[in-house]
N, C-alpha and C positions, 0 to 999 in steps of 0.2 A: 504495501499498500504506501503510494506517497504520500508524504505529510507535511512536503512545501517544494518551492522551485530550486531549491540548490539537492536536496537528492531529487527532486525530477532529473537534473544535467549530470550528475553522477557519471550515468553509466548511460550510452547511444540506445540503448535498448529502452529505456526509463523516460530518456529526452522526446525517443519517437513518441513513443506512447501517451506523456503527456502532453505535445504539440499536437497530434490528434484529436485526443482528447480536445483541448479546447476550438481546434479549428470546427471537426466535425458531428459531434455533440454535444459542445454546446453552443457553436458558431459565435461564437466570443470573438470579433475580429478583432478588438480592444486589448484583450491580454495578448492576443499574441503579440502586439508591440513592447506591450511591457516584459513579455518574458524575451523576449530580443533584446529588449533595452537591458534588462539584468542581465543575461546573457554575453551581453555586449562590456558589460559594465567590469563584470567579473572576467573575459580579456585583459580588461585592462586594467586592472587588479594585478595578476598575476604578468603583462608585461611590464606595471612598473620596479619589479623586481627583476630583469632579467633583460631589459633594452634601454638602446642608447634615450638620451632625452629628446632629439629629434623625433626618434621612433614614436617613444611616449605623446610626443606633442599631437605629431600626425593623426595618431590615433584618435586620440580625444577630436581633435577638430573634426573628428570621420562620424564618430557619435553623437559630437552638436551638433552636426548639418543634419545625417539622418532620421535624429530624432527632436529636436529642440527645435530647427528654427520651421517655418511654414513650407510648407511644397517638401516637408525633406521626406525621404522613403518609408516611413513608418508613422504614423499618425497615434500620437498619446492625449487620453485628455486633457484640455486646459484647464491647469491649474497656476497657485500662487507662485511657487516654484519657474513651472516655467515660465512667465510672466517675467519674471526677475531675471532667470537664465538672459531670456530675449534683449528684457532691457539694458542687459550690462553688454549686449555683442554692439547696438547701433549706436 
């Protein structure tokens, strides 16, 4: 049984199962965006420990562009955090 997003990502099979559950059973596409963001932030965390400043900065910019900026690849619900992040970029 999956108890949280992190445990669902620990193994490829459970990750695929959780993705399919969100997409096909719940049909909750915003959850897919949040799941993707969580995955990318975990990747960023690992990147910080083992890559150069420029590589980390590049990944951070990609995540920002994909999730925070209007028209990005993923749609996440607008909230105060997103609004403040967008304001700081302008």
